[in-house]
N, C-alpha and C positions, 0 to 999 in steps of 0.2 A: 587226324589233323589235315586240313586242306592246303594244298600248294597254292598260295596266293599269287596274284600277278606280280607283286613286288618281289616275292621270293623267287619265282620262276625267272624273272628278268635279271635280278641282281646276283643270284647264286649261280645260275646256269647260262647267263648271257653277259652282255656288256653294259647292263644298266638300262633304265627306262629313258626314252626320249619323249618328253612331254608333247602332247598334241599331235603325235605321230603314231603309226601302227607299231605295236610292240607284241611280244609273245603273249598269248592269252590262254592257251590250254596245252596240255601235254600231247594230246592226240594230234592237234594241228602242227605242233613243233616237230613231232616224229614223222608225220606224213610229208612234211616239207623237205626233209633231209634227202630223200631220194630224187627230188625234182632236179631238172637241169640247173646248172649254175647261172643264176640271174646276172652275175657281174662279168661273165666270161668275155662278152664282147666289149663292155665298157673298159675293162682293165686287161686287155689282151696283151700278154707278155711273150717275149721271144722263147722259143723252145730250147732245150739243152743243146741240140745240134747247132742252132744258130749261135748260141753262146760259145760253144766249143770252137766253131769256125772263127769267131772274133778273137778268142784267146790265142788261137794258133797264128792269127795274123799278127798279134802283138809279139809272140815269140819270134816270128820271122823278122819283124821290124827291129827287134832288139839285137838279133844276130847281124842284121845289116848295119845297125848302129855301131856294133863292135868292130865291123870291118870298114867303118867310116864311109859308108855309101851315101851319096848325095840325097838329101831329103829324108834320111832315115830317122833323124832325131825328131823332126816334126811329125813323122808318121807315128812314132811311139807316143808322143804327146796327144795326138788326135785320137788314137785308139784308146788310150787311158781315159780320156775325157768321155768317150762313148761308154766305156765300162762303168765309170762313176755314175753317169746319167742312168744307165740301166739299173744299177743297184739302188739308186735313189727311187726310181720308179717302182722297183720291187717292194721297197718299204712302203711307198705311197699306196700301192695296191693292197698290201696286207692290212694296213691301218684303215684305209678307206672302206674296204669291204666289211670290216668288223664294225665300223662306226655307222655305216649306212644300212646294214642288214636288218630286216624285220625279224629274222630268225637268229638271234644272238647265240643260241646254243650251237648252231651249225658252225659259226665262226670260232666259237670257243673250242669245238672239237678239232677244227683244223689246227688251232694253236696247240691243243693237247697232244695230238698225234705227231705234229711236227717236233714237239719237245720230247716225246717218248722215243721217237726214232731220230735222235739228235744228229744233225749235221751242222757243225759250227764253222762259220766263215773265218777260219784262222789265217787265210791268205787271200790274195786277190782272186785267184782262180775259183776258190770255194765260195767266196762272196758272190761272184758272178753266177755260179751254178745254183745257188740256193733258191732263187725265185722259181726256176724251172723244176727243182726238186719238189717244192710245195705244190705246184700246179700239176705235175705229172705223176708223182708217187703218193702224195698225201690227200689232197683235196678230192680227187675222183673216187677215193676208196673209203671215205669215212662212214658210208652207209652200207658197205658190203660185208664180207666175212673178214675175220681177223687174218686169215691166211692170205687174203688178197693184198691187204695193206702191208703185211710182213714181207711178202715176196716182192712187191713193188718197191718198197724202201730198200730192202737188202740188195736188190740187183740194180738199183738206179746208179748211174755213173757218179752222181754227187756223193753217195755213200761210199762207193768204191774209192773215190779220191780221198775222202775224209779219213777213212781207216786204212789207207794204203793197200787196199786189196789189189789194185792194178799192178802193184810191184811184187805180189806174192806168186812164186813159181815153185812147183813141185821139185824137190831136189833130184828126183829120179826121172823127171820128165825129159822130153827131148831138148827143150830149151834150157832146163836146169842143168843138165850135164854139160852143155856147151858154154853157158854163161856163168856157171858157178854161183848162181843166185839162189836164194833160199825161200823158206816159208815165212809168211807173215800171219800171225794168229789174231790180229786185232779184230777183224770182222767176225770171226768165229766166236771169240770171247764175248764181244759186246752183244751179239745176237742171243747167246745163251744167258748171259748174266743180266743184261739190261732190257732186252726187247721181249724175251719170252719167259724162261724159267725163273729168273730173278736171282739176286745175290743169295748164296746159300742153297741154290737149287741142287738137285740130285745128279750133278754131272761132275766128272773128274777132269784132271788135266789131260788125261789121255783122250777123253771125249773132245776136248777143245782142239787137241792136236789132230785127231782124226777128221774133225769137222773142217779144220783149216786145210787139210789135204783134199777133202772133198770139194772145197771152194776153189781150189787152184784151177785155172782155166777161165774163171770169171774175171773179165778184165774190161778195159775200155778201148774201143776202136775209133775209127774216123767219124762215125756217126753216133756213138754212144756205147752202151754196154754190149759186150759180145762174149761168146765162149770160144777160147782158143785152145784146141786140144793139145797143142805143142807145149802148153804150160801146165797141163793137168798131170798130177801125180798118179801113176798107174796103179791098178789093183783096187779091190773093194775096201771100203772103210766101215768099221764097226763103231756106231755112235749110239749111246744110250741103249746098248744091247741089240740093236738092229743093224743089218748090213745094207750098204748103199754103194752104188757104182756098177759100171758095166765094163766089158772088155773094150768097148768103143767109147772113149770119153765124150760126154755131152752134158748139156745143162740140166737135163731132166732129173738125174739123181739128186741134184741140189734142191730143185723144186719139190721133189718127193719128200726129202727130209724136212724142209720148211713146212710142208703141209702137215706132216706128223707132229712136228714141234708146235704148230699153231693150235692143236687140240689137246695138248698134254695138260693134265690136271694142274700141274704146278704153274703152267702158263695161265690157265684160267684164274687161279688164285692171285697171281702177280698182277694181271691186268685189272681184275676186279678191285683189288686194293688200291691200285694207282688211280683208277677212276674215282673211287670214293674219297681218297685223300685230296685229289685235285679239286673236285667240285663241292664236297660236303664238309669234310673235317680233317684236320691234321691227324686226329686219332679217331678214325671212323669206328662205329660199333661193329662187332663181329657179325651181327645179324644182317647188317647192310652189305658187308663184304660177301657174306655167304649167299645172299639173294642174287647178287650180280654174278658171282661165281657159278651158282646153280644154273642161271640163265645161259651162261657161256657154255657150260658142259651140255645141257639139254639141246641147245640150238646148234651145236657144232661150231661155235665161234661166230655166230651171226651178231654183228655189232648192234643192230637195231634192237635185238632182244636184251642186250646189256643195258642200253640206254633206257629202254622201257622199264626194266627192273629197277634201275636207279631212280628215275624220275617219279615212279609211282610208289617208292618205298616211303613209309612214314618219316624216316630220318631226314629225307630231302625237304620236308615241309617244316622242319624245326626252325625256330627263330634264327635270323641271320647273325653273323658276327664271329663265327669260329675261324674264318679264313681271312688272311690279308690279301688284298688285290696285288698282283704283280704290277709293276709300273705301266706296262702296256695296257693292262685292264683298267688301271686308275686313270690314265690319260684318256683312253677312249670313252670311259663312262663319264668323265668330266665334259668331254666334247659333246656327248649325246645329251647330257643333262641340260646344256645350254643351247641345244638345237643348232650346233655348228657343223653337223656332219656334211651337209651339202657344200658348205664353204671349204671343208677339208678336202673334198673330192676334187676341188679346183685349185688347191694350194700350190704355190710356187715351190721350186726346189729348195730355196732358202728357208721357206716356212717349214718344209718337211725336215730339213736339217736341224732347225731350231727345236722341233718337237722331239726328234731323235736325241738331240743333245740334252734335253730335259729328262728324258727317260734314262739316259746314261748317268746323269747326276743322281737319279733315284736308285741306281744300282743295276740297271738292265741294259746291256748293249745288245739290241735286237739282232737276231741271227748269229750272235756270237756268245753262246753260253761257254763257260770256262772249260767244260769237259763233256765227254760223251753221255754222262748221266743227266744232262739238261739242267734246267733251273730248279732251285730249291723250292720246296713247298712250305718251309718253316717260316712262321711270322717273324721270328727273331732275325732271319737273314735279311728281310726287307725293311724292317723298322729299326734302323740305327739312327743315331743323331744326324749324320750328314744326309742320309737318304730321306729322313723325315723333313729336314730343313729344305731339301729340294722339292718335296711335295708341297710344302707351305709356299715356297717361292712360286711354283707353277700355279697353284690355286689363286694366289693373290694377283698375279699378272693376268690370268685368264678372266677372273671376276672383274677386275678393274677395267679391262678392255671390252668385255662382252656382257657384264652383269649390271651395268648402270641402270637399265630400265626393267630389270627383272625383279619381281616381288619375291623375296626369299621365303616368305611365309606360305606362299602358294607352291613355290618350287619344291620345298622340303616334303610336302605332302605328295606331290606328283612323283618324285624320284625315289623316296624312301618308304612311303606308305606307313604302315603300322610299325616299321622297324625303327622309326625315329623316336628317341626318348623325349619325355616331357621337358627335361632340362635343355636339350638341344633346340627343341621347338621354341622355347622361351628365349634362349640366347640369340637365335637367328632373328627373331622378331624384335629384339631389343637393341639391335645395332643402330648406329647413327645414320648409316646410309644403306641403300639397297645392295650395292656391290660388296660392302663389308659383310652383310648377311649371307650373300652368296658364297663369299670366300670362306666364311666360318663353316658353312654347310660342307663345302668341298674338302676342308681339312679335318672334319669331324671323324671320330672313330667309326661311326655308323656308315659314313660314305666310303671310308678307306677299307672297310671289311665287307665280307659277303658270306 
């Protein structure tokens, strides 16, 4: 079975954009992944260091406000306004890159790995950090080795903030004895349970504890992540049967364990299954998962080998419809279907807020999944009465505003290809007006699934 243009763009990308360049072949898609980021200059965002400096200014202004210093209240308001603007621009960049890209698979991978290594913006500081986390830890590493993206995410200050690693201190460390502060196991547990071996992996509570001790010293300094030996729990640690650590505390033993963890066979299976579930099916075949897992093990975790194994597997060319689009995927594919991507790249803050509000009604608060396990892959999670009503409302408004001059009979063939049913083709062509036909297409099961 051949992977058609429609299947390639709808299953592995953000949908087809009519009369524009779309993904055409697996080989071209893969070769494009390692190329420099086309959008880096157009959507240049502040670094984590710049964001940390801004947040520290806010903290200082708040202290000044508490002491009733002149002008401090206005300073707090001004800095908070800048933070809100930066966050809106982060959302703008994320959505626009996905909508504009000629390689939708690349942008889907950014979203996949951002979700796999979840950092949720549960507070203002984390929301401010998230854009830098994607640009610095996720996006540059989607075409490298799994060990690269694992280490980049695990040591990025946004992850340390999210899982409170910056507050984890070895009880017997120099600082621990003085401050009477203790160990935090959050990062160790999530790396083992969610990022690598998976739930039910062959690790024990003692492994979690020992890993948490190994991670002590990994914290946040004035410019970002740093290793502070005063926080490090002394002595060697035994994790999954191997010993890590030196008499002189430093970051290297942490990186060594992450390297070992990145090529563990259970990690290979966990990542293979997650990729298959996210892109192909809620219940992927064992042969698909095995093919991706084998590619992982043989290549030593080269991500390009995983993608190639998945894209070239016969299961990937099966008819569309087994997966429901997340709201972000649905919104972007709708924008692309109506050729609105260029307009989106120039959207005002209010227009971006409106788009985010629409996704929120559909059940997805972008950059704020409810827990460290990220967004659900289950269709039942996304297709509920209120979520579906929000999709219908979005489709109607978008079609009414931008679909008046669009022939839905042509559009359905362009964006869905052979995945459109005869019933839908007939229904779309039988509406009283063009925009109603476009709306019917956008709310159809075929368009909402991939």
